[in-house]
C-alpha positions as CSV (number, residue, x, y, z in Angstrom):
1,M,45.5,84.7,135.7
2,T,44.4,84.8,132.0
3,K,43.1,87.9,130.3
4,R,41.9,88.3,126.7
5,F,40.7,91.3,124.7
6,G,38.7,89.7,121.9
7,K,41.1,87.4,120.1
8,L,44.1,88.9,121.7
9,V,45.5,87.0,124.7
10,A,47.1,89.7,126.9
11,L,48.0,87.4,129.7
12,E,48.1,83.6,129.7
13,D,48.2,81.6,132.9
14,V,50.4,84.1,134.8
15,S,51.0,83.5,138.5
16,L,52.9,86.2,140.5
17,A,53.3,86.6,144.3
18,L,54.6,89.9,145.6
19,E,56.5,90.4,148.9
20,A,55.4,93.1,151.2
21,G,57.8,96.1,151.5
22,R,59.7,95.2,148.3
23,T,59.9,97.1,145.0
24,T,59.2,94.8,142.0
25,A,59.7,95.9,138.4
26,L,57.5,94.5,135.6
27,I,59.5,94.8,132.4
28,G,59.3,93.6,128.8
29,P,58.7,94.8,125.2
30,S,55.5,96.7,124.3
31,G,52.4,94.5,124.3
32,C,53.9,91.9,126.6
33,G,51.1,92.3,129.2
34,K,52.8,94.2,132.0
35,S,50.4,97.1,132.1
36,T,47.4,94.7,131.9
37,L,48.8,92.9,134.9
38,L,49.0,96.1,136.9
39,R,45.4,97.1,135.9
40,L,44.2,93.7,137.1
41,M,45.9,94.2,140.4
42,I,44.0,97.3,141.2
43,G,40.7,96.0,139.8
44,L,40.3,98.3,136.8
45,I,39.7,95.1,134.7
46,R,38.8,91.6,135.7
47,P,40.6,88.4,134.7
48,D,38.9,85.9,132.4
49,A,40.4,83.1,134.6
50,G,42.1,83.1,137.9
51,E,41.9,85.6,140.8
52,I,43.8,88.4,142.6
53,D,44.4,87.8,146.3
54,F,45.3,90.8,148.4
55,D,46.2,90.3,152.1
56,G,44.0,87.2,152.3
57,M,41.1,88.6,150.4
58,V,40.1,87.7,146.8
59,L,39.6,90.9,144.9
60,G,36.0,91.3,143.8
61,E,33.0,93.7,143.6
62,R,32.3,93.5,147.3
63,N,35.7,94.6,148.5
64,L,37.0,96.6,145.6
65,G,36.6,99.9,147.2
66,E,38.2,98.8,150.5
67,V,41.2,97.3,148.6
68,R,41.7,100.3,146.4
69,R,41.9,102.6,149.4
70,R,45.0,100.5,150.4
71,M,46.6,101.0,147.0
72,G,48.0,104.1,145.2
73,Y,48.1,104.2,141.4
74,A,49.9,106.5,139.1
75,I,50.3,106.3,135.3
76,Q,52.5,107.8,132.6
77,S,52.2,111.6,132.2
78,G,50.5,111.7,135.7
79,G,46.9,111.4,134.6
80,L,46.1,114.7,136.4
81,F,42.8,116.5,135.8
82,P,43.7,119.7,133.9
83,H,40.7,121.7,135.3
84,L,41.8,121.2,138.9
85,T,44.8,122.8,140.6
86,C,47.6,120.4,141.6
87,A,46.6,120.7,145.3
88,Q,43.0,119.7,144.3
89,N,44.3,116.8,142.2
90,V,46.3,115.5,145.2
91,S,43.5,115.8,147.7
92,L,40.8,114.4,145.5
93,P,41.0,110.8,146.7
94,A,41.1,111.9,150.3
95,R,38.1,114.1,149.9
96,R,36.2,111.3,148.2
97,H,36.9,109.1,151.3
98,G,35.7,111.7,153.8
99,M,38.8,113.4,154.9
100,G,38.1,117.0,156.1
101,A,39.4,120.1,154.5
102,S,42.0,120.9,157.2
103,A,43.2,117.4,157.3
104,C,43.5,117.4,153.5
105,R,45.6,120.6,153.5
106,A,47.9,119.2,156.2
107,R,48.4,116.0,154.2
108,V,49.1,117.9,151.0
109,D,51.6,120.1,152.8
110,E,53.3,117.0,154.3
111,L,53.6,115.3,150.9
112,A,54.8,118.5,149.2
113,G,57.7,118.5,151.6
114,V,58.4,114.8,150.8
115,M,58.4,115.5,147.1
116,L,60.3,118.8,147.2
117,L,57.5,120.9,145.9
118,E,56.5,124.4,147.2
119,R,53.0,125.1,148.3
120,G,52.7,127.8,145.7
121,Q,53.4,125.4,142.9
122,L,50.5,123.2,144.1
123,G,48.2,126.2,143.5
124,R,48.9,126.0,139.8
125,Y,47.2,123.9,137.2
126,P,49.1,120.9,135.8
127,A,49.8,122.6,132.5
128,E,51.7,125.3,134.3
129,L,54.2,122.9,135.8
130,S,57.1,121.0,134.2
131,G,56.8,117.3,133.3
132,G,58.9,116.3,136.3
133,Q,56.8,118.5,138.7
134,R,53.6,116.9,137.3
135,Q,55.0,113.4,138.0
136,R,55.8,114.4,141.6
137,V,52.2,115.7,141.9
138,A,50.9,112.4,140.5
139,L,53.0,110.4,143.1
140,M,51.7,112.7,145.8
141,R,48.1,111.8,144.8
142,A,49.0,108.1,144.8
143,L,50.3,108.6,148.4
144,V,47.7,110.8,149.8
145,L,45.8,108.0,151.6
146,D,49.0,106.5,152.9
147,P,48.5,103.2,151.0
148,E,50.3,100.0,151.7
149,V,50.9,99.4,148.0
150,L,52.0,101.7,145.1
151,L,51.3,100.6,141.5
152,L,53.2,102.8,139.0
153,D,52.6,102.3,135.3
154,E,55.6,103.9,133.4
155,P,55.6,106.9,135.7
156,L,58.7,108.3,134.1
157,G,58.2,107.2,130.6
158,A,57.2,110.6,129.1
159,L,60.1,112.6,130.6
160,D,63.3,113.8,129.0
161,P,66.4,111.9,130.0
162,M,67.8,114.5,132.4
163,I,64.6,114.9,134.4
164,R,64.0,111.2,134.3
165,G,67.4,110.5,135.8
166,E,66.8,113.0,138.6
167,L,63.4,111.5,139.4
168,Q,64.7,107.9,139.3
169,H,67.2,108.9,142.1
170,E,64.4,110.6,144.1
171,F,62.0,107.7,143.7
172,R,64.6,105.1,144.8
173,E,65.3,107.1,148.0
174,L,61.6,107.6,148.6
175,F,60.8,103.9,148.1
176,E,63.5,102.9,150.6
177,R,62.4,105.5,153.1
178,L,58.7,104.7,153.0
179,G,59.2,100.9,152.9
180,K,56.0,100.3,150.9
181,T,55.2,97.5,148.5
182,V,55.9,99.0,145.0
183,V,55.1,97.5,141.7
184,L,56.6,99.4,138.8
185,V,56.0,98.9,135.1
186,T,58.8,100.0,132.8
187,H,60.2,99.1,129.4
188,D,63.7,100.3,130.5
189,L,66.0,97.6,132.0
190,A,68.3,100.3,133.4
191,E,65.4,101.8,135.3
192,A,64.2,98.4,136.6
193,A,67.8,97.5,137.7
194,Y,68.1,100.8,139.5
195,L,64.8,100.9,141.2
196,A,64.2,97.1,141.8
197,P,67.6,95.4,141.6
198,E,66.4,92.4,143.6
199,D,63.1,91.7,142.0
200,I,62.6,92.0,138.2
201,V,59.9,90.2,136.3
202,L,60.7,90.0,132.6
203,M,57.6,89.4,130.5
204,R,57.0,88.4,126.9
205,A,53.8,87.8,124.9
206,G,51.6,87.5,128.0
207,R,53.9,85.2,130.0
208,I,56.7,85.6,132.6
209,E,60.0,84.6,131.0
210,Q,62.2,85.0,134.1
211,R,62.0,86.5,137.5
212,G,64.9,87.4,139.9
213,S,67.6,89.9,140.7
214,F,69.2,91.8,137.9
215,A,72.6,90.2,138.8
216,G,71.0,86.7,138.7
217,M,69.3,87.3,135.4
218,R,72.4,88.7,133.8
219,A,74.6,85.8,135.1
220,A,72.1,83.0,134.2
221,P,69.5,84.1,131.6
222,A,66.6,81.6,131.3
223,D,66.6,81.5,127.5
224,E,67.9,83.4,124.4
225,F,65.1,86.0,124.6
226,V,66.3,87.0,128.2
227,R,69.9,87.0,127.1
228,A,69.2,89.2,124.1
229,F,66.9,91.6,126.0
230,I,69.6,92.2,128.6
231,A,72.4,92.5,126.1
232,A,70.5,95.1,124.1
233,Q,70.2,97.5,127.1
234,M,73.5,96.8,128.9
235,E,75.1,100.1,128.0
236,R,72.3,102.1,129.6
237,V,72.3,99.8,132.6
238,A,76.0,100.3,133.1
239,G,75.5,104.1,132.9
240,L,72.7,104.3,135.5
241,V,73.6,101.4,137.8
242,G,77.3,101.0,137.4
243,N,78.2,104.0,139.6
244,T,75.8,103.2,142.4
245,G,76.5,99.5,143.1
Protein backbone atom coordinates (compact mmCIF):
# COMPACT_ATOMS: atom_id res chain seq x y z
CA MET A 1 0.00 0.00 0.00
CA THR A 2 0.92 3.63 -0.45
CA LYS A 3 -0.60 6.48 1.55
CA ARG A 4 0.06 10.21 1.21
CA PHE A 5 -1.15 13.20 3.20
CA GLY A 6 -0.61 16.09 0.82
CA LYS A 7 3.08 16.07 -0.07
CA LEU A 8 3.93 13.80 2.86
CA VAL A 9 4.39 10.15 1.94
CA ALA A 10 3.29 8.28 5.07
CA LEU A 11 3.63 4.79 3.55
CA GLU A 12 5.39 3.84 0.34
CA ASP A 13 4.80 0.48 -1.32
CA VAL A 14 4.37 -1.45 1.94
CA SER A 15 3.32 -5.10 1.85
CA LEU A 16 2.56 -6.97 5.07
CA ALA A 17 0.89 -10.33 5.70
CA LEU A 18 -0.30 -11.19 9.20
CA GLU A 19 -0.62 -14.69 10.61
CA ALA A 20 -3.82 -15.59 12.44
CA GLY A 21 -3.40 -16.11 16.17
CA ARG A 22 -0.04 -14.32 16.37
CA THR A 23 0.94 -11.06 18.06
CA THR A 24 2.79 -8.70 15.71
CA ALA A 25 4.47 -5.49 16.86
CA LEU A 26 4.85 -2.49 14.54
CA ILE A 27 7.75 -0.41 15.80
CA GLY A 28 9.88 2.49 14.66
CA PRO A 29 10.63 6.15 15.30
CA SER A 30 7.87 8.77 15.36
CA GLY A 31 6.47 9.47 11.91
CA CYS A 32 7.60 6.17 10.40
CA GLY A 33 4.04 5.19 9.37
CA LYS A 34 3.15 2.52 11.92
CA SER A 35 -0.05 4.18 13.18
CA THR A 36 -1.06 5.01 9.61
CA LEU A 37 -0.72 1.34 8.75
CA LEU A 38 -2.96 0.36 11.65
CA ARG A 39 -5.61 2.93 10.66
CA LEU A 40 -5.58 1.54 7.12
CA MET A 41 -6.14 -1.97 8.47
CA ILE A 42 -9.37 -0.98 10.19
CA GLY A 43 -10.56 1.26 7.36
CA LEU A 44 -10.39 4.62 9.13
CA ILE A 45 -8.45 5.87 6.09
CA ARG A 46 -8.09 4.47 2.59
CA PRO A 47 -4.84 3.80 0.71
CA ASP A 48 -3.92 5.86 -2.33
CA ALA A 49 -2.62 2.69 -3.97
CA GLY A 50 -2.94 -0.96 -3.04
CA GLU A 51 -5.58 -2.77 -0.99
CA ILE A 52 -6.26 -4.42 2.36
CA ASP A 53 -7.32 -8.07 2.21
CA PHE A 54 -9.06 -9.51 5.27
CA ASP A 55 -9.91 -13.22 5.31
CA GLY A 56 -10.30 -13.28 1.52
CA MET A 57 -12.22 -10.00 1.29
CA VAL A 58 -10.85 -6.74 -0.06
CA LEU A 59 -11.72 -4.06 2.48
CA GLY A 60 -14.05 -1.47 0.97
CA GLU A 61 -17.22 0.53 1.54
CA ARG A 62 -19.53 -2.45 1.03
CA ASN A 63 -18.00 -4.67 3.69
CA LEU A 64 -16.42 -2.11 6.02
CA GLY A 65 -19.05 -2.55 8.75
CA GLU A 66 -18.85 -6.34 8.60
CA VAL A 67 -15.06 -6.35 8.82
CA ARG A 68 -14.94 -3.82 11.65
CA ARG A 69 -17.22 -6.04 13.74
CA ARG A 70 -14.47 -8.65 13.52
CA MET A 71 -11.80 -6.23 14.75
CA GLY A 72 -11.24 -4.52 18.08
CA TYR A 73 -9.41 -1.19 18.18
CA ALA A 74 -7.84 0.69 21.09
CA ILE A 75 -5.65 3.79 21.11
CA GLN A 76 -3.29 5.59 23.46
CA SER A 77 -5.07 7.00 26.54
CA GLY A 78 -8.00 4.71 25.80
CA GLY A 79 -10.16 7.06 23.73
CA LEU A 80 -13.04 6.66 26.17
CA PHE A 81 -16.02 9.01 26.06
CA PRO A 82 -15.83 11.17 29.21
CA HIS A 83 -19.60 11.66 29.49
CA LEU A 84 -20.31 7.91 29.63
CA THR A 85 -19.59 5.60 32.54
CA CYS A 86 -16.94 2.96 31.95
CA ALA A 87 -19.62 0.27 31.65
CA GLN A 88 -21.44 2.37 29.04
CA ASN A 89 -18.16 2.87 27.16
CA VAL A 90 -17.52 -0.88 27.09
CA SER A 91 -21.02 -1.82 25.96
CA LEU A 92 -21.35 0.92 23.33
CA PRO A 93 -20.15 -1.17 20.33
CA ALA A 94 -22.36 -4.09 21.42
CA ARG A 95 -25.45 -1.88 21.73
CA ARG A 96 -24.78 -0.38 18.31
CA HIS A 97 -24.77 -3.88 16.84
CA GLY A 98 -28.05 -4.88 18.45
CA MET A 99 -27.00 -6.74 21.59
CA GLY A 100 -29.74 -6.62 24.24
CA ALA A 101 -29.30 -4.92 27.62
CA SER A 102 -29.05 -8.16 29.65
CA ALA A 103 -26.56 -9.67 27.22
CA CYS A 104 -24.49 -6.46 27.36
CA ARG A 105 -24.41 -6.55 31.16
CA ALA A 106 -23.34 -10.18 31.12
CA ARG A 107 -20.57 -9.49 28.61
CA VAL A 108 -19.32 -6.47 30.59
CA ASP A 109 -19.25 -8.55 33.78
CA GLU A 110 -17.36 -11.32 31.99
CA LEU A 111 -14.74 -8.91 30.65
CA ALA A 112 -14.41 -7.16 34.02
CA GLY A 113 -13.34 -10.50 35.46
CA VAL A 114 -10.82 -11.00 32.66
CA MET A 115 -9.34 -7.53 33.18
CA LEU A 116 -9.40 -7.67 37.01
CA LEU A 117 -11.81 -4.79 37.44
CA GLU A 118 -14.68 -4.61 39.90
CA ARG A 119 -18.21 -3.91 38.70
CA GLY A 120 -18.32 -0.84 40.96
CA GLN A 121 -15.35 0.66 39.15
CA LEU A 122 -17.20 0.33 35.86
CA GLY A 123 -19.99 2.51 37.20
CA ARG A 124 -17.57 5.43 37.41
CA TYR A 125 -16.63 7.89 34.70
CA PRO A 126 -13.20 7.56 33.01
CA ALA A 127 -11.79 10.59 34.82
CA GLU A 128 -12.47 8.87 38.14
CA LEU A 129 -10.18 5.92 37.33
CA SER A 130 -6.41 5.65 37.17
CA GLY A 131 -4.59 5.54 33.84
CA GLY A 132 -4.04 1.80 34.11
CA GLN A 133 -7.71 1.19 34.89
CA ARG A 134 -8.76 3.30 31.90
CA GLN A 135 -6.53 1.22 29.61
CA ARG A 136 -8.13 -1.96 30.94
CA VAL A 137 -11.56 -0.46 30.18
CA ALA A 138 -10.41 0.49 26.67
CA LEU A 139 -9.26 -3.08 26.04
CA MET A 140 -12.58 -4.37 27.36
CA ARG A 141 -14.37 -2.18 24.81
CA ALA A 142 -12.12 -3.53 22.06
CA LEU A 143 -12.99 -7.10 23.14
CA VAL A 144 -16.71 -6.68 23.76
CA LEU A 145 -17.78 -8.12 20.38
CA ASP A 146 -15.26 -10.98 20.74
CA PRO A 147 -13.32 -9.91 17.63
CA GLU A 148 -10.86 -12.14 15.79
CA VAL A 149 -8.32 -9.31 15.53
CA LEU A 150 -7.11 -6.71 18.04
CA LEU A 151 -5.49 -3.52 16.71
CA LEU A 152 -3.76 -1.60 19.50
CA ASP A 153 -2.16 1.79 18.84
CA GLU A 154 0.32 2.66 21.62
CA PRO A 155 -2.13 1.36 24.24
CA LEU A 156 0.37 1.78 27.09
CA GLY A 157 2.24 4.83 25.84
CA ALA A 158 0.71 7.37 28.23
CA LEU A 159 1.24 5.41 31.44
CA ASP A 160 3.91 5.79 34.08
CA PRO A 161 6.64 3.08 34.01
CA MET A 162 5.35 1.08 37.00
CA ILE A 163 1.77 0.81 35.72
CA ARG A 164 3.02 0.21 32.19
CA GLY A 165 5.15 -2.72 33.33
CA GLU A 166 2.22 -4.24 35.22
CA LEU A 167 -0.07 -3.99 32.21
CA GLN A 168 2.56 -5.36 29.83
CA HIS A 169 2.61 -8.53 31.91
CA GLU A 170 -1.19 -8.71 32.03
CA PHE A 171 -1.52 -8.06 28.29
CA ARG A 172 0.98 -10.78 27.36
CA GLU A 173 -0.84 -13.34 29.47
CA LEU A 174 -4.17 -12.20 27.99
CA PHE A 175 -2.95 -12.42 24.39
CA GLU A 176 -1.62 -15.93 24.98
CA ARG A 177 -4.84 -17.04 26.68
CA LEU A 178 -7.23 -15.60 24.08
CA GLY A 179 -5.20 -16.70 21.05
CA LYS A 180 -6.37 -13.76 18.94
CA THR A 181 -4.53 -12.03 16.13
CA VAL A 182 -2.99 -8.91 17.69
CA VAL A 183 -1.28 -6.00 15.93
CA LEU A 184 0.42 -3.69 18.40
CA VAL A 185 1.93 -0.29 17.58
CA THR A 186 4.70 0.83 19.92
CA HIS A 187 7.87 2.95 19.83
CA ASP A 188 9.39 0.88 22.64
CA LEU A 189 11.58 -2.05 21.50
CA ALA A 190 11.47 -3.61 24.97
CA GLU A 191 7.67 -3.68 24.83
CA ALA A 192 7.72 -5.14 21.33
CA ALA A 193 10.25 -7.82 22.32
CA TYR A 194 8.18 -8.72 25.39
CA LEU A 195 4.73 -8.82 23.78
CA ALA A 196 5.65 -10.01 20.25
CA PRO A 197 9.08 -11.67 20.49
CA GLU A 198 8.58 -13.73 17.32
CA ASP A 199 7.17 -11.09 14.98
CA ILE A 200 8.49 -7.52 15.05
CA VAL A 201 8.11 -5.17 12.08
CA LEU A 202 10.63 -2.33 12.24
CA MET A 203 9.64 0.66 10.10
CA ARG A 204 11.41 3.78 8.95
CA ALA A 205 10.17 6.67 6.77
CA GLY A 206 7.10 4.82 5.49
CA ARG A 207 8.86 1.55 4.68
CA ILE A 208 9.58 -1.74 6.39
CA GLU A 209 13.28 -2.00 7.22
CA GLN A 210 13.23 -5.51 8.70
CA ARG A 211 10.77 -8.09 9.97
CA GLY A 212 11.43 -11.09 12.16
CA SER A 213 11.94 -12.29 15.70
CA PHE A 214 13.70 -10.07 18.17
CA ALA A 215 16.50 -12.62 18.50
CA GLY A 216 16.93 -12.81 14.73
CA MET A 217 16.97 -9.04 14.26
CA ARG A 218 19.50 -8.63 17.04
CA ALA A 219 21.75 -11.34 15.66
CA ALA A 220 21.52 -10.23 12.02
CA PRO A 221 20.35 -6.61 11.60
CA ALA A 222 19.44 -5.81 7.99
CA ASP A 223 21.34 -2.51 7.94
CA GLU A 224 22.97 0.15 10.08
CA PHE A 225 19.64 1.75 11.01
CA VAL A 226 18.34 -1.54 12.45
CA ARG A 227 21.59 -2.15 14.32
CA ALA A 228 21.57 1.37 15.81
CA PHE A 229 17.85 1.22 16.71
CA ILE A 230 18.34 -2.04 18.63
CA ALA A 231 21.56 -0.90 20.28
CA ALA A 232 19.96 2.33 21.53
CA GLN A 233 17.28 0.40 23.48
CA MET A 234 19.12 -2.74 24.59
CA GLU A 235 19.35 -1.72 28.23
CA ARG A 236 15.57 -1.46 28.50
CA VAL A 237 15.11 -4.70 26.56
CA ALA A 238 17.43 -6.55 28.91
CA GLY A 239 15.55 -5.19 31.92
CA LEU A 240 12.10 -6.25 30.67
CA VAL A 241 12.85 -9.37 28.63
CA GLY A 242 16.03 -10.70 30.20
CA ASN A 243 14.37 -12.20 33.25
CA THR A 244 11.48 -13.80 31.36
CA GLY A 245 13.26 -15.64 28.53
